[in-house]
N, C-alpha and C positions, 0 to 999 in steps of 0.2 A: 698083058692084060691090064685093064684099068679097073679101079674101084668105083662103084656106083652106089647110089642110094635112091630108091624109088618109093614114093609115098602114093598109096592108092586109096581112093574113096569109093566105097560100094554102096549100093542101095540098102536102106535099113530094113527092107522087107525080106532080106535073105535069111535063111536059117543058119544056125551055127555050123551045120554040116556043109552047107553050100559055101560058106565063107572059108572053111578049112580046105575044101576042094579048090577054091580059087587060089589060095595061098600055096597049096602043094603043086598046083598046075604052074604057078609062077616059078617055084623052085625047080620043077622038072625042066622047064624051058631053059633056065640058066645052066643046069648041069648037062643037059643034052647038047648045049652049044659049047661045052668044054669049060664052063665057068664053075665058080664055087660060091655057094651061099654062105655068108659069114654070120648073119644075124637076121631074125625075123621078130619084129616088135609089133605085137597085136595091141592096138589102142582101144579097140572095141567101138561101141556106139557112142558118138559124140554129137553135141548140138552144133549145127552149122551156123555160120555168120549170116547167111541169107538163104532163103529157100531154093532148093533145086528140085525141079519136077514136083512142086507143091509139097515137098517134104522138108521138115525142120531138122532132121537127124540123118547121120550117115555112119557107116562102119569104116574105120581107118585101119590100115596096116602099113608098116614100113619095112622094106627089105634092103639089107646092105649086102653087096656081092661083088665078086671079081668076074669080069666078063669082057668079051670083045665087043666093039661098037656095033657090029652087025647083029649080034644077039639082042642087044638093047633095042635096036630098031625093029626087030621081029616081035619082041615082047610088046612094045608100044603099039605096033600095028594091030596085034591081037586085042589089046585093051581098047583101042579106038573102035573096033568092030563090036565089042561086047556091050550090050545095052545095060547090063547090071553094073558095069564099071562106069561111074559118073565122071570122075576126074582122076588124073594121075600126074605126077611130076617126077622126072628123073634128073638127078644131079650127079655130075662127075666129080669125084673127090680128088682134087689135085694134091700133089706131094707136099706142098707147103702147109695146106690145111691139115693133112694127115699127121704131119710132124707136130703141129701145134696141138692137135687133139691128144696125141700120144703124150706130149710133154705135160699137158694139163692133167691127164689121167694119172701120170706118175706122181706129180706133185700133190694131187688130192690123196692118193694112196699113202704117200709119205706123211702127210698131215694126220691122216686117220691112224696110222701106226703110232705116231708120236703122241696123239691124244690118248690112245688106249694104253700106252706104256706109262702115262702119268697118273695112273690110279683108276682109269676106266670109267668111274662114275662121276668124275668131275669134282670129287670131294677135296682134292688137293688144291684146287684153285679157290676154294671158299675160305673166308676168314672164320676163325673159331668163334663160337658164341661167347658173349661176355659171361663171366662167372658171377654168381650171386653170393658174395661173401660179406660178412658183417665187418666193416672196417671202423665202426664207431667206437 
């Protein structure tokens, strides 16, 4: 199985319940095809760079998952037919990119642990305030 990431743009006129149905339908298609959903990132309603069907906003979500290529083709076919799905883009995550993302995540976590162990509030990196003593 390969790892994929699909970004979907939906009509802004959909209700929250309908959007959740679309997302759960996507997840069901992946799992029914023997795949596994790793993450669903709901971006919500965002302004578009250009109007689509005379609309200035759209609803975005991104799904990261493991699946076979045939399942991805079926999901994309269904999205192509659905009039409420305006755009979609699926990317296959290759091994080199996944290793790089994992390495970056580990180094960011290490930096965060290091920062929190140095005092937490950043007070240790500040210079002490000058004292006001009478030296005259």
